[in-house]
Backbone as CSV, one residue per row, in Angstrom:
resi,resn,N_x,N_y,N_z,CA_x,CA_y,CA_z,C_x,C_y,C_z
1,MET,74.317,127.407,135.129,73.068,126.683,134.874,71.999,127.632,134.329
2,SER,71.172,127.120,133.444,70.087,127.931,132.890,69.094,128.287,133.989
3,LYS,68.745,129.564,134.069,67.793,130.017,135.075,66.370,130.038,134.526
4,HIS,66.248,129.794,133.247,64.948,129.981,132.613,64.065,128.740,132.668
5,ARG,64.642,127.596,132.444,63.836,126.384,132.372,64.556,125.235,133.055
6,LYS,63.770,124.342,133.610,64.322,123.152,134.247,63.804,121.923,133.524
7,PHE,64.454,120.792,133.763,63.992,119.532,133.184,64.348,118.407,134.139
8,LEU,63.728,117.259,133.950,64.025,116.084,134.763,65.153,115.294,134.128
9,THR,66.110,114.875,134.946,67.184,114.023,134.454,66.629,112.634,134.148
10,GLU,67.427,111.802,133.513,66.993,110.440,133.204,66.625,109.688,134.477
11,TYR,67.424,109.877,135.533,67.156,109.194,136.801,65.851,109.703,137.425
12,GLU,65.631,111.006,137.346,64.398,111.569,137.900,63.177,111.097,137.119
13,LEU,63.313,111.004,135.807,62.206,110.499,134.994,61.860,109.064,135.376
14,THR,62.901,108.247,135.555,62.678,106.848,135.949,61.980,106.781,137.299
15,ASP,62.460,107.564,138.264,61.858,107.569,139.600,60.426,108.077,139.557
16,PHE,60.182,109.107,138.747,58.836,109.682,138.653,57.843,108.668,138.110
17,PHE,58.160,108.053,136.975,57.214,107.119,136.370,57.076,105.839,137.196
18,SER,58.129,105.476,137.933,58.040,104.310,138.818,57.101,104.575,139.993
19,ALA,56.932,105.851,140.340,56.077,106.219,141.475,54.595,106.184,141.134
20,ILE,54.263,106.128,139.852,52.856,106.170,139.425,52.243,104.775,139.505
21,ASP,51.110,104.669,140.173,50.465,103.366,140.362,49.072,103.316,139.746
22,ASN,48.817,104.204,138.799,47.495,104.304,138.190,47.660,104.434,136.676
23,MET,46.942,103.599,135.908,47.111,103.585,134.463,46.749,104.921,133.829
24,ARG,45.646,105.519,134.268,45.251,106.807,133.707,46.341,107.845,133.907
25,ASP,46.879,107.907,135.126,47.904,108.905,135.442,49.202,108.621,134.682
26,PHE,49.543,107.341,134.544,50.728,106.976,133.770,50.596,107.464,132.331
27,LEU,49.404,107.313,131.770,49.177,107.754,130.391,49.171,109.272,130.269
28,ILE,48.574,109.954,131.226,48.557,111.419,131.190,49.981,111.958,131.100
29,PHE,50.830,111.502,132.007,52.187,112.046,132.055,53.089,111.405,131.002
30,GLY,52.759,110.164,130.623,53.505,109.534,129.537,53.291,110.257,128.217
31,LEU,52.054,110.687,127.964,51.758,111.421,126.730,52.392,112.813,126.740
32,ILE,52.330,113.483,127.892,52.955,114.806,127.985,54.441,114.703,127.680
33,PHE,55.104,113.700,128.274,56.551,113.555,128.063,56.884,113.037,126.672
34,GLU,56.275,111.940,126.270,56.669,111.289,125.025,56.285,112.093,123.788
35,ALA,55.163,112.810,123.852,54.719,113.594,122.691,55.013,115.088,122.844
36,GLY,55.586,115.484,123.989,55.905,116.888,124.197,54.687,117.775,124.316
37,LEU,53.607,117.249,124.896,52.370,118.025,124.999,52.464,119.069,126.112
38,ARG,51.666,120.092,125.999,51.478,121.035,127.096,50.486,120.412,128.082
39,PRO,50.715,120.575,129.384,49.752,120.038,130.351,48.338,120.549,130.097
40,GLY,48.227,121.793,129.619,46.921,122.359,129.317,46.275,121.787,128.075
41,GLU,47.006,120.950,127.335,46.422,120.226,126.203,45.853,118.884,126.656
42,VAL,46.151,118.519,127.900,45.646,117.268,128.469,44.572,117.551,129.519
43,GLY,44.892,118.430,130.457,43.929,118.823,131.485,43.171,120.068,131.057
44,TYR,41.882,120.073,131.263,41.030,121.165,130.781,41.184,122.406,131.652
45,ASN,41.415,123.529,131.008,41.499,124.814,131.684,40.443,125.723,131.071
46,LYS,39.354,125.939,131.783,38.227,126.676,131.209,38.559,128.135,130.930
47,ARG,39.629,128.644,131.531,40.012,130.040,131.293,40.815,130.204,130.001
48,ALA,41.328,129.101,129.475,42.104,129.161,128.233,41.253,128.675,127.066
49,SER,41.637,129.094,125.879,40.873,128.703,124.680,41.383,127.375,124.133
50,VAL,41.489,126.387,124.990,41.959,125.058,124.611,40.969,124.031,125.123
51,SER,40.549,123.134,124.269,39.576,122.119,124.660,40.275,120.983,125.391
52,PRO,39.531,120.101,126.085,40.136,118.910,126.681,40.784,118.056,125.596
53,LEU,41.675,117.161,126.007,42.406,116.346,125.034,41.461,115.464,124.230
54,LEU,41.372,115.756,122.946,40.628,114.942,121.997,41.613,114.482,120.934
55,ILE,41.781,113.186,120.802,42.658,112.667,119.754,41.766,112.196,118.618
56,ARG,41.570,113.073,117.625,40.614,112.786,116.564,40.975,111.533,115.773
57,ASN,42.273,111.250,115.665,42.696,110.080,114.889,43.078,108.918,115.802
58,ILE,42.404,108.825,116.947,42.816,107.827,117.935,42.745,106.397,117.380
59,GLU,41.811,106.139,116.464,41.758,104.774,115.904,43.007,104.445,115.110
60,ASP,43.600,105.455,114.450,44.834,105.222,113.690,45.999,104.913,114.623
61,ILE,46.043,105.609,115.759,47.094,105.351,116.749,46.941,103.937,117.322
62,LEU,45.736,103.596,117.739,45.508,102.322,118.415,45.539,101.128,117.470
63,LEU,45.336,101.356,116.182,45.413,100.272,115.198,46.757,100.265,114.473
64,ASP,47.731,101.014,115.036,49.103,101.047,114.510,49.176,101.534,113.068
65,ARG,48.293,102.472,112.710,48.310,103.002,111.354,48.949,104.380,111.273
66,ASP,49.250,104.965,112.429,49.789,106.318,112.426,50.590,106.548,113.702
67,ASN,51.585,107.407,113.630,52.364,107.790,114.809,52.242,109.283,115.098
68,LEU,51.214,109.896,114.549,50.945,111.299,114.821,49.643,111.430,115.601
69,ILE,49.703,112.111,116.727,48.494,112.438,117.475,47.984,113.774,116.960
70,HIS,46.744,113.816,116.527,46.173,115.104,116.142,45.401,115.649,117.325
71,ILE,45.920,116.736,117.905,45.271,117.395,119.027,44.274,118.387,118.461
72,ASP,43.045,118.273,118.911,41.950,119.027,118.293,42.192,120.530,118.320
73,ARG,42.469,121.075,119.491,42.774,122.493,119.610,43.877,122.638,120.639
74,ALA,44.883,123.436,120.322,46.020,123.583,121.204,46.371,125.052,121.364
75,LYS,47.152,125.365,122.387,47.587,126.731,122.616,48.315,127.261,121.390
76,HIS,47.922,128.430,120.932,48.483,129.085,119.736,48.099,128.380,118.440
77,HIS,47.342,127.278,118.545,46.951,126.526,117.350,45.463,126.162,117.439
78,PRO,44.579,127.127,117.279,43.140,126.834,117.394,42.644,125.834,116.360
79,GLU,43.393,125.694,115.266,43.019,124.715,114.238,43.509,123.312,114.569
80,GLY,44.270,123.201,115.663,44.841,121.915,116.052,46.274,121.762,115.591
81,ARG,46.938,120.762,116.109,48.315,120.483,115.696,48.613,118.992,115.854
82,ASP,49.673,118.557,115.226,50.094,117.158,115.310,51.311,117.017,116.208
83,ALA,51.370,115.929,116.949,52.529,115.603,117.772,52.882,114.143,117.539
84,ILE,54.171,113.854,117.554,54.645,112.502,117.264,54.582,111.624,118.508
85,LEU,54.067,110.421,118.348,54.057,109.424,119.423,54.549,108.102,118.849
86,ILE,55.757,107.709,119.240,56.319,106.458,118.723,56.659,105.462,119.830
87,ASN,56.451,105.855,121.095,56.773,104.971,122.205,55.752,103.836,122.285
88,ASN,56.208,102.623,122.021,55.296,101.471,121.977,54.685,101.147,123.335
89,VAL,55.425,101.429,124.411,54.889,101.163,125.751,53.657,102.025,125.998
90,ILE,53.752,103.320,125.662,52.628,104.228,125.848,51.452,103.813,124.965
91,ILE,51.746,103.451,123.727,50.681,103.044,122.802,49.972,101.789,123.310
92,GLU,50.745,100.813,123.783,50.137,99.578,124.293,49.315,99.846,125.549
93,GLU,49.809,100.724,126.421,49.050,101.060,127.630,47.779,101.829,127.273
94,LEU,47.864,102.635,126.223,46.687,103.357,125.756,45.624,102.376,125.248
95,LYS,46.068,101.346,124.554,45.137,100.309,124.091,44.443,99.628,125.266
96,LYS,45.215,99.277,126.293,44.649,98.623,127.478,43.657,99.548,128.179
97,PHE,44.010,100.817,128.238,43.154,101.803,128.891,41.817,101.904,128.186
98,VAL,41.839,101.915,126.866,40.611,101.990,126.074,39.809,100.701,126.203
99,LEU,40.481,99.560,126.128,39.798,98.264,126.199,39.161,98.013,127.553
100,ALA,39.688,98.662,128.593,39.141,98.463,129.934,37.700,98.952,130.031
101,SER,37.278,99.756,129.067,35.927,100.334,129.098,34.889,99.484,128.373
102,ILE,35.330,98.434,127.705,34.378,97.617,126.947,34.522,96.145,127.316
103,ASP,33.445,95.402,127.119,33.442,93.983,127.463,34.024,93.137,126.330
104,SER,33.654,93.465,125.106,34.089,92.657,123.973,35.388,93.196,123.399
105,VAL,36.291,92.297,123.041,37.548,92.722,122.437,37.643,92.246,120.988
106,SER,36.504,91.855,120.410,36.520,91.449,119.008,36.932,92.638,118.156
107,LYS,37.571,92.362,117.015,38.129,93.443,116.191,37.052,94.431,115.746
108,ASP,35.913,93.931,115.328,34.850,94.818,114.848,34.348,95.735,115.956
109,LYS,34.126,95.142,117.137,33.650,95.927,118.273,34.703,96.949,118.703
110,TYR,35.951,96.524,118.659,37.055,97.390,119.063,37.142,98.607,118.147
111,ILE,37.110,98.371,116.845,37.202,99.464,115.876,36.008,100.412,116.021
112,GLU,34.835,99.827,116.178,33.622,100.631,116.329,33.711,101.509,117.574
113,TYR,34.234,100.920,118.650,34.310,101.655,119.912,35.329,102.791,119.851
114,ILE,36.522,102.520,119.353,37.547,103.569,119.365,37.201,104.713,118.415
115,LYS,36.445,104.423,117.380,35.966,105.512,116.520,34.970,106.389,117.268
116,SER,34.200,105.757,118.150,33.155,106.501,118.866,33.731,107.431,119.931
117,ILE,34.979,107.184,120.384,35.526,107.996,121.472,36.412,109.135,120.972
118,ARG,36.590,109.269,119.668,37.493,110.309,119.184,36.934,111.703,119.396
119,ASP,35.634,111.828,119.630,35.032,113.125,119.893,34.789,113.353,121.383
120,LYS,35.368,112.491,122.210,35.177,112.607,123.655,36.524,112.832,124.341
121,PRO,36.524,113.548,125.460,37.779,113.730,126.205,38.370,112.376,126.586
122,LEU,39.677,112.258,126.475,40.329,110.976,126.717,40.396,110.622,128.200
123,PHE,40.619,111.642,129.039,40.811,111.381,130.459,39.724,112.053,131.297
124,LEU,39.188,111.286,132.256,38.152,111.773,133.152,38.642,111.703,134.599
125,SER,38.024,112.504,135.448,38.352,112.481,136.872,37.656,111.297,137.534
126,GLN,37.928,111.099,138.817,37.281,110.017,139.553,35.777,110.225,139.654
127,LYS,35.346,111.478,139.518,33.914,111.781,139.547,33.308,111.744,138.144
128,ASN,34.077,111.245,137.188,33.618,111.092,135.807,33.405,112.427,135.096
129,ASN,34.123,113.440,135.552,34.130,114.724,134.867,35.406,114.839,134.037
130,ILE,35.435,115.824,133.146,36.659,116.074,132.379,37.770,116.445,133.350
131,ILE,38.908,115.799,133.225,40.006,116.093,134.145,40.542,117.497,133.874
132,SER,40.766,118.234,134.937,41.171,119.630,134.802,42.684,119.782,134.857
133,LEU,43.153,120.920,134.385,44.583,121.228,134.465,45.029,121.261,135.918
134,ARG,44.205,121.804,136.774,44.558,121.856,138.197,44.733,120.454,138.780
135,GLN,43.886,119.514,138.358,44.022,118.135,138.829,45.302,117.502,138.304
136,VAL,45.637,117.783,137.051,46.888,117.274,136.478,48.078,117.816,137.259
137,GLN,48.043,119.089,137.601,49.124,119.701,138.373,49.247,119.063,139.753
138,ALA,48.106,118.806,140.397,48.113,118.198,141.728,48.648,116.770,141.684
139,LEU,48.261,116.024,140.665,48.751,114.654,140.517,50.256,114.629,140.274
140,PHE,50.723,115.557,139.447,52.160,115.609,139.167,52.941,115.893,140.447
141,LYS,52.465,116.839,141.220,53.119,117.176,142.491,53.146,115.970,143.425
142,LYS,52.026,115.230,143.469,51.945,114.060,144.342,53.007,113.029,143.975
143,TYR,53.134,112.727,142.689,54.099,111.711,142.268,55.535,112.214,142.368
144,CYS,55.736,113.513,142.182,57.081,114.077,142.366,57.524,113.925,143.813
145,GLU,56.616,114.217,144.740,56.943,114.089,146.164,57.228,112.630,146.521
146,LYS,56.447,111.745,145.939,56.652,110.313,146.172,58.004,109.855,145.635
147,ALA,58.436,110.461,144.527,59.706,110.088,143.890,60.891,110.864,144.441
148,GLY,60.644,111.811,145.348,61.730,112.577,145.939,62.297,113.657,145.033
149,ILE,61.479,114.172,144.129,61.916,115.228,143.209,61.695,116.590,143.872
150,SER,62.650,117.487,143.707,62.641,118.774,144.411,61.423,119.623,144.056
151,ASN,61.049,120.494,144.998,59.884,121.365,144.815,59.994,122.235,143.571
152,SER,61.200,122.647,143.235,61.399,123.546,142.100,61.073,122.890,140.763
153,LYS,60.917,121.571,140.771,60.619,120.853,139.537,59.222,120.248,139.530
154,GLN,58.400,120.620,140.492,57.100,119.963,140.636,55.997,120.664,139.851
155,HIS,56.216,120.853,138.567,55.180,121.374,137.673,55.183,120.529,136.411
156,PRO,54.022,120.045,135.944,53.989,119.092,134.824,54.573,119.625,133.516
157,HIS,54.660,120.962,133.363,55.243,121.504,132.128,56.707,121.105,131.984
158,ILE,57.324,120.720,133.106,58.725,120.313,133.069,58.896,119.041,132.230
159,LEU,57.841,118.251,132.091,57.923,117.051,131.249,58.063,117.425,129.774
160,ARG,57.448,118.532,129.378,57.587,119.023,128.000,59.028,119.484,127.753
161,HIS,59.598,120.189,128.736,61.006,120.568,128.635,61.895,119.316,128.568
162,SER,61.562,118.332,129.388,62.355,117.105,129.437,62.287,116.353,128.113
163,HIS,61.126,116.402,127.471,60.971,115.794,126.147,61.963,116.404,125.161
164,ALA,62.034,117.733,125.139,62.907,118.421,124.193,64.382,118.116,124.468
165,VAL,64.769,118.143,125.730,66.159,117.854,126.095,66.515,116.414,125.726
166,SER,65.627,115.481,126.033,65.861,114.078,125.704,65.985,113.875,124.199
167,ALA,65.117,114.553,123.437,65.161,114.435,121.975,66.489,114.953,121.425
168,LEU,66.950,116.089,121.931,68.236,116.642,121.482,69.383,115.691,121.801
169,LYS,69.359,115.125,122.993,70.418,114.186,123.397,70.436,112.945,122.515
170,ASN,69.278,112.598,121.991,69.180,111.400,121.154,69.311,111.717,119.665
171,GLY,69.738,112.931,119.347,70.082,113.261,117.969,68.970,113.812,117.107
172,VAL,67.815,114.130,117.694,66.736,114.722,116.907,67.108,116.179,116.604
173,ASP,66.929,116.607,115.364,67.319,117.968,114.997,66.354,118.994,115.557
174,LEU,66.844,120.224,115.704,66.091,121.285,116.359,64.796,121.630,115.617
175,GLU,64.826,121.609,114.297,63.630,121.942,113.524,62.531,120.905,113.743
176,SER,62.895,119.631,113.817,61.892,118.585,114.074,61.268,118.763,115.451
177,ILE,62.101,119.124,116.424,61.585,119.363,117.780,60.656,120.572,117.781
178,ARG,61.057,121.625,117.054,60.212,122.820,116.957,58.818,122.466,116.427
179,GLN,58.794,121.691,115.360,57.512,121.311,114.768,56.687,120.478,115.736
180,ASN,57.341,119.551,116.424,56.610,118.661,117.317,56.044,119.408,118.523
181,LEU,56.787,120.396,119.021,56.318,121.161,120.170,55.313,122.240,119.783
182,GLY,55.233,122.535,118.476,54.294,123.548,118.020,54.784,124.966,118.217
183,HIS,56.112,125.150,118.313,56.662,126.504,118.437,56.564,127.232,117.105
184,ASP,56.235,128.503,117.147,56.199,129.312,115.928,57.596,129.724,115.488
185,ASN,58.491,129.905,116.449,59.825,130.411,116.169,60.879,129.458,116.705
186,ILE,61.864,129.129,115.880,62.898,128.170,116.307,63.764,128.743,117.418
187,LYS,63.760,130.078,117.601,64.514,130.678,118.700,63.978,130.194,120.040
188,THR,62.672,129.977,120.093,62.066,129.450,121.318,62.599,128.058,121.611
189,THR,62.718,127.244,120.582,63.192,125.867,120.729,64.677,125.813,121.058
190,SER,65.440,126.773,120.554,66.892,126.749,120.727,67.320,126.888,122.184
191,VAL,66.394,127.354,123.048,66.699,127.445,124.481,67.105,126.080,125.026
192,TYR,66.552,125.016,124.446,66.845,123.675,124.941,68.288,123.255,124.677
193,LEU,68.939,123.890,123.713,70.356,123.621,123.479,71.175,124.031,124.697
194,GLU,70.819,125.180,125.270,71.484,125.657,126.484,71.252,124.684,127.631
195,MET,70.046,124.122,127.690,69.727,123.200,128.776,70.532,121.911,128.677
196,THR,70.788,121.419,127.463,71.607,120.218,127.322,73.045,120.508,127.720
197,MET,73.508,121.744,127.487,74.843,122.124,127.917,74.925,122.160,129.447
198,ASP,73.861,122.671,130.087,73.802,122.658,131.548,73.972,121.239,132.076
199,ASP,73.294,120.300,131.448,73.348,118.905,131.864,74.754,118.343,131.673
200,ALA,75.399,118.711,130.564,76.765,118.241,130.305,77.733,118.777,131.354
201,ILE,77.551,120.047,131.751,78.409,120.645,132.780,78.280,119.887,134.091
202,GLU,77.034,119.563,134.460,76.804,118.814,135.687,77.452,117.436,135.630
203,SER,77.401,116.789,134.469,78.009,115.464,134.311,79.520,115.530,134.478
204,TYR,80.128,116.570,133.904,81.574,116.744,134.042,81.962,117.018,135.503
205,LYS,81.135,117.829,136.188,81.407,118.127,137.585,81.383,116.857,138.436
206,LYS,80.372,116.017,138.198,80.247,114.770,138.969,81.414,113.832,138.678
207,ALA,81.853,113.812,137.413,82.958,112.917,137.019,84.283,113.340,137.649
208,ASN,84.383,114.627,138.002,85.643,115.136,138.533,85.642,115.322,140.042
209,ASN,84.564,114.877,140.676,84.502,114.966,142.142,85.024,113.685,142.791
């Protein structure tokens, strides 16, 4: 088994997301997994040179005009980077999350509103502050414990690893994954090939027991 990185199995992913009972939290972890984001691109870490999650083209996502999230500033990418989001469930939940903040759902009001929030952090804490990386980590641990996921996997970055493994299993090529994760070197991305082999070994072991 790979000692370097861990990921959530399909069953663990199902149990994890089933344990979430809050729309904001579902979206936080849904975006990390589905778009392969770094947790620090969602939760604010004042010690790092990364801003809170700002989706500058959020109106394009919510109006079904684009499937690329433009992250304003990301680790190793101070100019920003793009990540693919094609999961319709996440997109629809994102629409509901945004609409929950306004009274009118008329098209004009909706467009005007979503344009106004592209320069604001997407997720806030219960105290109406920018949600921090530490809070994201604590929430992930809470839902992992609720879902019965082992302590060794209770860090939200594992969802980014799980994204890459899932993409490889579904036939996405390594270069596309590299671009989506924002890796500078494909050697970094190739580690996930080893992880899919680990998963295959475990499947064979279970089949022969």
